[in-house]
N, CA, C and O of each residue as an XYZ file, in Angstrom:
760
protein
N     146.577    109.380    172.624
C     145.316    110.059    172.714
C     145.178    110.972    171.509
O     146.066    111.775    171.221
N     144.072    110.846    170.814
C     143.801    111.704    169.666
C     142.500    112.454    169.925
O     141.465    111.852    170.212
N     142.574    113.787    169.818
C     141.393    114.591    170.136
C     141.291    115.774    169.188
O     142.288    116.423    168.874
N     140.083    116.041    168.742
C     139.787    117.247    167.965
C     139.410    118.324    168.965
O     138.565    118.105    169.833
N     140.035    119.488    168.847
C     139.819    120.543    169.819
C     139.795    121.908    169.131
O     140.241    122.057    167.994
N     139.271    122.886    169.841
C     139.262    124.259    169.352
C     140.491    124.982    169.894
O     141.196    124.460    170.757
N     140.739    126.169    169.390
C     141.865    126.963    169.893
C     141.729    127.280    171.374
O     142.732    127.440    172.070
N     140.494    127.373    171.863
C     140.307    127.681    173.271
C     140.092    126.434    174.130
O     139.610    126.536    175.258
N     140.444    125.260    173.605
C     140.508    124.049    174.414
C     139.228    123.278    174.616
O     139.159    122.421    175.498
N     138.206    123.561    173.819
C     136.964    122.808    173.940
C     136.926    121.680    172.918
O     137.420    121.820    171.799
N     136.333    120.563    173.320
C     136.238    119.399    172.436
C     134.812    119.166    171.953
O     134.573    118.308    171.104
N     133.877    119.920    172.487
C     132.475    119.882    172.060
C     131.798    121.130    172.595
O     132.265    121.753    173.548
N     130.696    121.480    171.964
C     129.899    122.594    172.463
C     129.179    122.212    173.736
O     129.290    121.069    174.178
N     128.434    123.144    174.349
C     127.749    122.882    175.615
C     126.764    121.713    175.542
O     126.546    121.023    176.538
N     126.173    121.489    174.377
C     125.227    120.386    174.188
C     125.847    119.285    173.316
O     125.141    118.591    172.584
N     127.155    119.139    173.404
C     127.932    118.157    172.617
C     127.977    118.473    171.125
O     128.218    117.574    170.320
N     127.752    119.724    170.738
C     127.802    120.098    169.325
C     129.202    119.902    168.773
O     130.203    120.200    169.424
N     129.238    119.390    167.549
C     130.509    119.193    166.854
C     130.449    119.848    165.471
O     131.208    119.473    164.577
N     129.568    120.809    165.294
C     129.370    121.444    163.988
C     130.515    122.372    163.593
O     130.497    122.943    162.503
N     131.497    122.527    164.453
C     132.655    123.384    164.192
C     133.800    122.636    163.523
O     134.807    123.247    163.163
N     133.663    121.327    163.351
C     134.747    120.523    162.775
C     135.010    120.886    161.323
O     134.083    121.143    160.555
N     136.279    120.905    160.959
C     136.716    121.130    159.578
C     137.452    119.870    159.129
O     138.636    119.698    159.418
N     136.754    119.009    158.434
C     137.337    117.726    158.046
C     137.640    117.747    156.560
O     136.758    117.974    155.732
N     138.906    117.504    156.237
C     139.320    117.451    154.841
C     140.055    116.134    154.581
O     140.156    115.290    155.471
N     140.564    115.963    153.366
C     141.260    114.725    153.015
C     142.470    114.477    153.903
O     142.782    113.326    154.209
N     143.150    115.526    154.320
C     144.331    115.360    155.170
C     143.944    114.840    156.558
O     144.667    114.032    157.143
N     142.822    115.295    157.076
C     142.341    114.784    158.364
C     141.985    113.307    158.217
O     142.349    112.492    159.065
N     141.273    112.958    157.141
C     140.945    111.543    156.899
C     142.203    110.697    156.793
O     142.262    109.601    157.351
N     143.209    111.195    156.084
C     144.459    110.442    155.929
C     145.129    110.239    157.278
O     145.574    109.134    157.589
N     145.205    111.304    158.089
C     145.784    111.178    159.429
C     145.050    110.105    160.231
O     145.679    109.212    160.800
N     143.723    110.192    160.277
C     142.933    109.252    161.081
C     143.138    107.816    160.600
O     143.303    106.906    161.413
N     143.129    107.616    159.301
C     143.308    106.264    158.748
C     144.694    105.726    159.092
O     144.823    104.581    159.525
N     145.729    106.542    158.903
C     147.091    106.100    159.215
C     147.261    105.818    160.709
O     147.984    104.897    161.088
N     146.599    106.603    161.553
C     146.676    106.385    162.997
C     146.153    105.001    163.364
O     146.817    104.260    164.088
N     144.967    104.648    162.869
C     144.402    103.346    163.251
C     145.090    102.190    162.535
O     145.175    101.091    163.083
N     145.582    102.419    161.322
C     146.291    101.347    160.622
C     147.573    100.962    161.348
O     147.998     99.809    161.275
N     148.193    101.904    162.046
C     149.419    101.632    162.773
C     149.193    101.255    164.229
O     150.146    101.197    165.006
N     147.952    100.999    164.608
C     147.618    100.719    166.003
C     146.937     99.360    166.129
O     146.432     98.800    165.156
N     146.941     98.851    167.358
C     146.361     97.539    167.590
C     144.980     97.559    168.196
O     144.193     96.640    167.969
N     144.662     98.602    168.975
C     143.364     98.612    169.636
C     142.914    100.036    169.937
O     143.690    100.991    169.897
N     141.624    100.130    170.238
C     141.015    101.389    170.655
C     140.623    101.262    172.117
O     140.125    100.217    172.537
N     140.840    102.308    172.892
C     140.390    102.375    174.272
C     139.377    103.512    174.331
O     139.703    104.668    174.062
N     138.142    103.164    174.689
C     137.040    104.120    174.614
C     136.210    104.073    175.885
O     136.155    103.052    176.571
N     135.570    105.185    176.188
C     134.554    105.196    177.225
C     133.263    104.614    176.667
O     133.136    104.418    175.458
N     132.315    104.342    177.541
C     131.067    103.688    177.163
C     130.277    104.472    176.114
O     129.760    103.877    175.168
N     130.174    105.785    176.262
C     129.364    106.584    175.337
C     130.039    106.688    173.972
O     129.384    106.515    172.944
N     131.342    106.967    173.951
C     132.057    107.031    172.673
C     131.996    105.679    171.976
O     131.793    105.611    170.764
N     132.169    104.611    172.732
C     132.084    103.260    172.154
C     130.712    103.038    171.521
O     130.619    102.529    170.404
N     129.651    103.417    172.225
C     128.295    103.238    171.682
C     128.099    104.063    170.412
O     127.502    103.588    169.445
N     128.602    105.299    170.415
C     128.502    106.142    169.218
C     129.247    105.501    168.043
O     128.718    105.423    166.934
N     130.465    105.049    168.292
C     131.257    104.403    167.240
C     130.574    103.126    166.755
O     130.483    102.885    165.552
N     130.098    102.312    167.694
C     129.460    101.027    167.340
C     128.210    101.244    166.497
O     127.864    100.407    165.664
N     127.537    102.363    166.714
C     126.338    102.656    165.948
C     126.614    103.203    164.559
O     125.712    103.257    163.723
N     127.851    103.609    164.304
C     128.149    104.225    163.023
C     129.168    103.462    162.172
O     128.886    103.147    161.016
N     130.345    103.162    162.725
C     131.445    102.666    161.907
C     131.217    101.303    161.260
O     131.631    101.125    160.114
N     130.587    100.335    161.915
C     130.347     99.065    161.207
C     129.480     99.248    159.954
O     129.723     98.609    158.930
N     128.480    100.112    160.038
C     127.629    100.388    158.867
C     128.402    101.163    157.802
O     128.299    100.858    156.614
N     129.172    102.159    158.222
C     129.938    102.976    157.269
C     130.944    102.128    156.496
O     131.233    102.412    155.334
N     131.473    101.095    157.133
C     132.456    100.225    156.482
C     131.882     99.535    155.253
O     132.615     99.217    154.317
N     130.581     99.305    155.253
C     129.924     98.581    154.156
C     129.084     99.469    153.248
O     128.501     98.980    152.280
N     129.013    100.752    153.538
C     128.117    101.665    152.817
C     128.789    102.211    151.555
O     129.722    103.008    151.653
N     128.326    101.791    150.369
C     128.933    102.297    149.137
C     128.718    103.798    148.932
O     129.387    104.406    148.097
N     127.807    104.391    149.673
C     127.573    105.831    149.582
C     128.622    106.662    150.308
O     128.711    107.871    150.098
N     129.415    106.021    151.162
C     130.485    106.724    151.884
C     131.708    106.850    150.978
O     131.963    105.961    150.165
N     132.462    107.931    151.102
C     133.720    108.048    150.347
C     134.668    106.895    150.711
O     134.618    106.367    151.822
N     135.510    106.525    149.781
C     136.413    105.389    150.000
C     137.316    105.593    151.216
O     137.557    104.637    151.953
N     137.826    106.810    151.453
C     138.696    107.017    152.609
C     137.948    106.805    153.921
O     138.538    106.351    154.901
N     136.659    107.128    153.951
C     135.846    106.885    155.141
C     135.638    105.384    155.321
O     135.737    104.871    156.435
N     135.353    104.687    154.238
C     135.153    103.227    154.323
C     136.429    102.511    154.746
O     136.366    101.544    155.504
N     137.586    102.969    154.269
C     138.855    102.354    154.683
C     139.062    102.514    156.189
O     139.411    101.560    156.885
N     138.843    103.719    156.675
C     138.960    103.971    158.110
C     137.961    103.108    158.877
O     138.314    102.466    159.866
N     136.722    103.098    158.417
C     135.659    102.354    159.096
C     135.961    100.859    159.141
O     135.724    100.212    160.162
N     136.481    100.304    158.049
C     136.819     98.871    158.042
C     137.898     98.555    159.059
O     137.829     97.536    159.747
N     138.896     99.425    159.159
C     139.964     99.188    160.128
C     139.453     99.285    161.555
O     139.752     98.424    162.383
N     138.684    100.327    161.849
C     138.144    100.504    163.197
C     137.226     99.336    163.563
O     137.249     98.852    164.695
N     136.422     98.888    162.603
C     135.512     97.776    162.855
C     136.282     96.498    163.184
O     135.839     95.704    164.014
N     137.419     96.297    162.545
C     138.196     95.070    162.749
C     139.063     95.107    164.008
O     139.415     94.055    164.541
N     139.409     96.291    164.483
C     140.321     96.422    165.622
C     139.719     95.881    166.910
O     138.503     95.735    167.035
N     140.600     95.586    167.868
C     140.155     95.284    169.220
C     139.660     96.586    169.844
O     140.325     97.618    169.761
N     138.489     96.525    170.468
C     137.945     97.667    171.187
C     137.910     97.326    172.672
O     137.385     96.286    173.069
N     138.471     98.208    173.480
C     138.455     98.050    174.928
C     137.619     99.197    175.455
O     137.975    100.362    175.278
N     136.503     98.875    176.103
C     135.592     99.913    176.563
C     135.600     99.947    178.088
O     135.489     98.911    178.744
N     135.733    101.142    178.636
C     135.698    101.325    180.081
C     134.262    101.635    180.467
O     133.699    102.651    180.059
N     133.676    100.740    181.263
C     132.287    100.919    181.672
C     132.057    100.262    183.019
O     132.115     99.038    183.144
N     131.797    101.078    184.018
C     131.472    100.552    185.338
C     130.112     99.885    185.361
O     129.888     98.943    186.121
N     129.203    100.371    184.530
C     127.837     99.829    184.530
C     127.738     98.492    183.805
O     126.831     97.703    184.073
N     128.662     98.239    182.895
C     128.578     97.008    182.095
C     127.613     97.130    180.941
O     127.429     96.180    180.180
N     126.991     98.292    180.800
C     126.034     98.526    179.725
C     126.813     98.936    178.470
O     126.964    100.124    178.186
N     127.301     97.945    177.728
C     128.194     98.172    176.608
C     127.496     97.782    175.305
O     126.906     96.706    175.208
N     127.566     98.656    174.313
C     126.961     98.381    173.008
C     127.619     97.151    172.374
O     128.814     96.909    172.544
N     126.820     96.393    171.653
C     127.341     95.222    170.943
C     128.180     95.685    169.754
O     127.735     96.490    168.936
N     129.403     95.160    169.677
C     130.298     95.452    168.562
C     131.393     94.405    168.614
O     131.961     94.144    169.675
N     131.683     93.817    167.494
C     132.662     92.727    167.478
C     134.016     93.197    168.008
O     134.365     94.376    167.943
N     134.758     92.230    168.530
C     136.107     92.474    169.067
C     136.120     93.485    170.212
O     137.074     94.247    170.363
N     135.062     93.489    171.013
C     134.976     94.414    172.145
C     135.110     93.650    173.453
O     134.525     92.584    173.641
N     135.890     94.223    174.340
C     135.934     93.709    175.706
C     135.855     94.885    176.665
O     136.150     96.021    176.294
N     135.461     94.610    177.886
C     135.181     95.669    178.853
C     136.187     95.674    179.993
O     136.593     94.623    180.490
N     136.577     96.865    180.396
C     137.264     97.104    181.656
C     136.266     97.815    182.560
O     135.560     98.720    182.116
N     136.204     97.420    183.798
C     135.260     98.051    184.721
C     135.641     99.495    185.027
O     134.781    100.349    185.241
N     136.948     99.748    185.043
C     137.444    101.091    185.364
C     138.842    101.224    184.780
O     139.414    100.256    184.279
N     139.391    102.447    184.851
C     140.763    102.667    184.412
C     141.662    102.230    185.564
O     141.860    102.965    186.531
N     142.193    101.033    185.443
C     143.082    100.469    186.448
C     144.509    100.571    185.910
O     144.796    100.032    184.842
N     145.408    101.250    186.627
C     146.754    101.448    186.088
C     147.464    100.139    185.742
O     148.160    100.067    184.729
N     147.299     99.117    186.557
C     147.965     97.844    186.275
C     147.444     97.219    184.989
O     148.222     96.693    184.193
N     146.130     97.274    184.782
C     145.551     96.731    183.546
C     146.017     97.521    182.323
O     146.327     96.942    181.281
N     146.064     98.844    182.460
C     146.486     99.680    181.331
C     147.958     99.420    181.006
O     148.320     99.313    179.835
N     148.794     99.319    182.012
C     150.217     99.024    181.783
C     150.369     97.666    181.107
O     151.197     97.506    180.211
N     149.573     96.691    181.532
C     149.606     95.364    180.895
C     149.181     95.461    179.428
O     149.806     94.851    178.562
N     148.134     96.216    179.148
C     147.685     96.409    177.764
C     148.779     97.068    176.929
O     149.042     96.653    175.800
N     149.412     98.091    177.487
C     150.450     98.817    176.766
C     151.660     97.929    176.486
O     152.353     98.124    175.487
N     151.917     96.959    177.356
C     153.054     96.073    177.181
C     152.780     94.904    176.256
O     153.685     94.126    175.953
N     151.535     94.771    175.803
C     151.166     93.658    174.934
C     151.755     93.794    173.542
O     152.409     94.785    173.220
N     151.516     92.797    172.736
C     152.068     92.735    171.387
C     151.142     93.315    170.324
O     151.458     93.246    169.137
N     150.003     93.886    170.723
C     149.004     94.309    169.756
C     149.260     95.632    169.060
O     148.506     95.986    168.153
N     150.266     96.364    169.432
C     150.514     97.668    168.828
C     149.994     98.778    169.711
O     149.531     98.542    170.826
N     150.076    100.000    169.194
C     149.641    101.168    169.961
C     148.166    101.075    170.314
O     147.381    100.429    169.621
N     147.811    101.730    171.402
C     146.418    101.856    171.828
C     146.008    103.290    171.562
O     146.654    104.222    172.041
N     144.940    103.475    170.804
C     144.427    104.803    170.495
C     143.236    105.087    171.401
O     142.341    104.255    171.551
N     143.239    106.273    172.002
C     142.116    106.717    172.819
C     141.469    107.885    172.102
O     142.120    108.887    171.804
N     140.167    107.746    171.824
C     139.368    108.810    171.208
C     138.315    109.275    172.198
O     137.840    108.497    173.026
N     137.953    110.558    172.107
C     136.831    111.071    172.895
C     136.980    110.707    174.356
O     138.068    110.829    174.918
N     135.918    110.267    174.969
C     135.986    109.639    176.286
C     136.739    110.489    177.304
O     137.773    110.068    177.823
N     136.227    111.677    177.590
C     136.933    112.617    178.456
C     137.289    112.044    179.821
O     138.390    112.285    180.316
N     136.381    111.291    180.440
C     136.684    110.733    181.762
C     137.845    109.744    181.677
O     138.692    109.706    182.569
N     137.888    108.950    180.617
C     138.980    107.988    180.435
C     140.290    108.742    180.209
O     141.305    108.422    180.827
N     140.269    109.735    179.332
C     141.482    110.506    179.054
C     141.994    111.192    180.318
O     143.188    111.153    180.615
N     141.095    111.810    181.046
C     141.519    112.506    182.269
C     142.130    111.538    183.271
O     143.121    111.868    183.924
N     141.557    110.356    183.400
C     142.117    109.343    184.307
C     143.491    108.898    183.845
O     144.416    108.792    184.651
N     143.633    108.637    182.555
C     144.929    108.204    182.018
C     145.994    109.271    182.213
O     147.135    108.955    182.548
N     145.632    110.534    182.006
C     146.584    111.633    182.193
C     146.999    111.726    183.655
O     148.185    111.863    183.955
N     146.042    111.655    184.559
C     146.349    111.739    185.988
C     147.278    110.610    186.437
O     148.090    110.790    187.344
N     147.152    109.455    185.800
C     147.989    108.300    186.141
C     149.316    108.297    185.376
O     150.148    107.414    185.584
N     149.516    109.278    184.495
C     150.749    109.345    183.715
C     150.853    108.255    182.670
O     151.953    107.794    182.368
N     149.723    107.831    182.109
C     149.702    106.695    181.188
C     149.479    107.077    179.730
O     149.263    106.197    178.896
N     149.527    108.370    179.401
C     149.409    108.794    178.006
C     150.815    109.054    177.480
O     151.547    109.882    178.023
N     151.185    108.346    176.429
C     152.522    108.490    175.853
C     152.603    109.618    174.836
O     153.637    110.275    174.717
N     151.508    109.850    174.094
C     151.467    110.931    173.110
C     150.080    111.554    173.079
O     149.061    110.879    173.221
N     150.082    112.862    172.889
C     148.850    113.626    172.715
C     148.812    114.083    171.263
O     149.700    114.812    170.821
N     147.802    113.668    170.523
C     147.586    114.147    169.156
C     146.385    115.079    169.223
O     145.252    114.634    169.411
N     146.636    116.362    169.070
C     145.563    117.355    169.131
C     145.356    117.930    167.743
O     146.261    118.537    167.170
N     144.170    117.738    167.210
C     143.800    118.329    165.923
C     143.113    119.652    166.251
O     141.909    119.692    166.507
N     143.891    120.730    166.241
C     143.431    122.042    166.684
C     142.728    122.738    165.527
O     143.318    122.995    164.478
N     141.447    123.037    165.747
C     140.621    123.695    164.734
C     140.644    125.207    164.946
O     140.621    125.673    166.085
N     140.688    125.971    163.865
C     140.793    127.424    163.978
C     139.444    128.074    164.310
O     138.842    128.759    163.483
N     138.998    127.839    165.533
C     137.728    128.392    165.973
C     137.767    128.558    167.491
O     138.398    127.768    168.193
N     137.092    129.583    167.988
C     136.855    129.759    169.423
C     135.397    129.415    169.671
O     134.515    129.993    169.036
N     135.123    128.492    170.575
C     133.735    128.207    170.953
C     133.284    129.102    172.101
O     132.111    129.463    172.192
N     134.210    129.453    172.965
C     133.967    130.313    174.130
C     133.203    129.620    175.254
O     133.197    130.106    176.385
N     132.565    128.499    174.960
C     131.934    127.683    175.990
C     131.769    126.279    175.429
O     131.713    126.076    174.217
N     131.694    125.327    176.331
C     131.544    123.947    175.898
C     132.214    123.004    176.860
O     132.403    123.320    178.035
N     132.575    121.833    176.350
C     133.238    120.815    177.154
C     134.746    120.920    176.946
O     135.253    120.746    175.838
N     135.439    121.205    178.028
C     136.893    121.372    177.974
C     137.578    120.011    177.991
O     137.079    119.053    178.581
N     138.713    119.951    177.341
C     139.486    118.720    177.340
C     139.917    118.360    178.757
O     139.820    117.201    179.161
N     140.390    119.341    179.509
C     140.842    119.081    180.874
C     140.092    119.946    181.858
O     139.634    121.041    181.529
N     139.973    119.440    183.068
C     139.250    120.139    184.131
C     140.164    121.121    184.847
O     141.386    120.970    184.861
N     139.540    122.129    185.440
C     140.279    123.074    186.276
C     140.718    122.383    187.564
O     140.186    121.341    187.946
N     141.697    122.991    188.218
C     142.078    122.520    189.541
C     143.076    121.375    189.550
O     143.391    120.848    190.618
N     143.571    120.982    188.410
C     144.558    119.905    188.351
C     145.936    120.524    188.152
O     146.045    121.621    187.603
N     146.988    119.841    188.589
C     148.328    120.403    188.412
C     148.723    120.458    186.940
O     148.310    119.606    186.154
N     149.520    121.454    186.565
C     149.996    121.551    185.192
C     150.881    120.362    184.819
O     151.460    119.706    185.686
N     150.972    120.102    183.543
C     151.882    119.073    183.043
C     152.595    119.635    181.825
O     151.954    120.133    180.899
N     153.906    119.558    181.823
C     154.694    120.020    180.681
C     154.665    118.969    179.582
O     154.663    117.763    179.830
N     154.643    119.484    178.356
C     154.676    118.614    177.179
C     155.776    119.108    176.260
O     156.097    120.296    176.247
N     156.356    118.193    175.491
C     157.308    118.613    174.469
C     156.674    118.382    173.104
O     156.025    117.365    172.859
N     156.881    119.350    172.231
C     156.345    119.268    170.887
C     157.141    118.252    170.081
O     158.366    118.336    169.993
N     156.439    117.299    169.499
C     157.050    116.300    168.631
C     156.944    116.763    167.183
O     157.900    116.673    166.413
N     155.744    117.265    166.823
C     155.547    117.755    165.460
C     154.318    118.649    165.409
O     153.440    118.594    166.270
N     154.289    119.472    164.372
C     153.136    120.320    164.071
C     152.926    120.261    162.564
O     153.830    120.563    161.785
N     151.734    119.872    162.171
C     151.462    119.708    160.746
C     150.165    120.439    160.390
O     149.082    120.007    160.785
N     150.272    121.548    159.642
C     149.058    122.263    159.229
C     148.385    121.561    158.051
O     149.049    121.025    157.164
N     147.064    121.576    158.063
C     146.266    121.033    156.971
C     145.643    122.196    156.204
O     145.529    123.299    156.738
N     145.242    121.957    154.968
C     144.680    123.027    154.140
C     143.395    123.610    154.726
O     143.056    124.757    154.432
N     142.685    122.857    155.537
C     141.450    123.333    156.167
C     141.724    124.384    157.238
O     140.804    125.082    157.665
N     142.980    124.507    157.676
C     143.325    125.380    158.792
C     143.536    124.602    160.077
O     144.039    125.155    161.056
N     143.164    123.333    160.095
C     143.413    122.472    161.244
C     144.922    122.232    161.330
O     145.596    122.089    160.310
N     145.440    122.190    162.557
C     146.849    121.880    162.766
C     146.932    120.663    163.687
O     146.392    120.666    164.794
N     147.614    119.629    163.211
C     147.853    118.444    164.026
C     149.091    118.706    164.872
O     150.201    118.818    164.351
N     148.891    118.802    166.173
C     149.977    119.038    167.122
C     150.203    117.731    167.886
O     149.287    117.209    168.521
N     151.417    117.216    167.819
C     151.753    115.991    168.541
C     152.724    116.335    169.655
O     153.763    116.952    169.420
N     152.373    115.928    170.878
C     153.167    116.220    172.070
C     153.435    114.942    172.852
O     152.690    113.967    172.752
N     154.511    114.964    173.629
C     154.810    113.912    174.603
C     154.951    114.563    175.973
O     155.421    115.696    176.079
N     154.544    113.850    177.025
C     154.721    114.390    178.379
C     156.200    114.517    178.728
O     157.013    113.667    178.364
N     156.532    115.584    179.433
C     157.894    115.784    179.909
C     157.930    115.517    181.408
O     158.621    114.609    181.867
N     157.191    116.303    182.158
C     157.125    116.133    183.606
C     155.962    116.971    184.112
O     155.353    117.736    183.365
N     155.675    116.813    185.364
C     154.660    117.645    185.991
C     155.311    118.917    186.513
O     156.425    118.887    187.036
N     154.620    120.013    186.368
C     155.111    121.273    186.896
C     154.925    121.223    188.414
O     153.826    120.932    188.887
N     155.982    121.503    189.185
C     155.821    121.450    190.652
C     154.800    122.483    191.118
O     154.751    123.606    190.615
N     153.999    122.082    192.078
C     153.023    123.011    192.652
C     153.653    123.705    193.857
O     154.478    123.121    194.559
N     153.263    124.939    194.086
C     153.777    125.675    195.243
C     152.697    125.756    196.296
O     151.507    125.782    195.981
N     153.113    125.794    197.537
C     152.119    125.902    198.599
C     152.142    127.252    199.237
O     151.364    127.515    200.154
């Protein structure tokens, strides 16, 4: 799972604003290397539609910086798995649909030969995968900003989960890439 977040745990403003992002060459390099080393993307319906509306065009746009076009070409070529109960899925090559986050299907996907599965955005998908214990690594690109309100990565009322730090890499923009792996769930008391 790869997510851009603020210091106070928000992934978007109250109206889905993303104007707080600090994107530099190091962020582009991270994103490109992430998808180059992966086999597929797992996305929710809305994130998939947003990506489908942008990345195929960006891959061919000479006005885009080369690092953006490299990323876009890779994302466009990858297998896309979109979770959509409605079946209302944007047209984009190499896309297939899952009706819901089914643990057996996800385990089968993870056991395939296609390489790592990257999950972007898609809060409902991420939350389901976390609850099922199916996220192997959390890549959090922590931006040096407090939004104070917005869309939180995780919902209240869920049990804590311990993570172990794999790496922390600061970028010149002030963004820090924090990579974690799940350790165990914190026991709840009654």
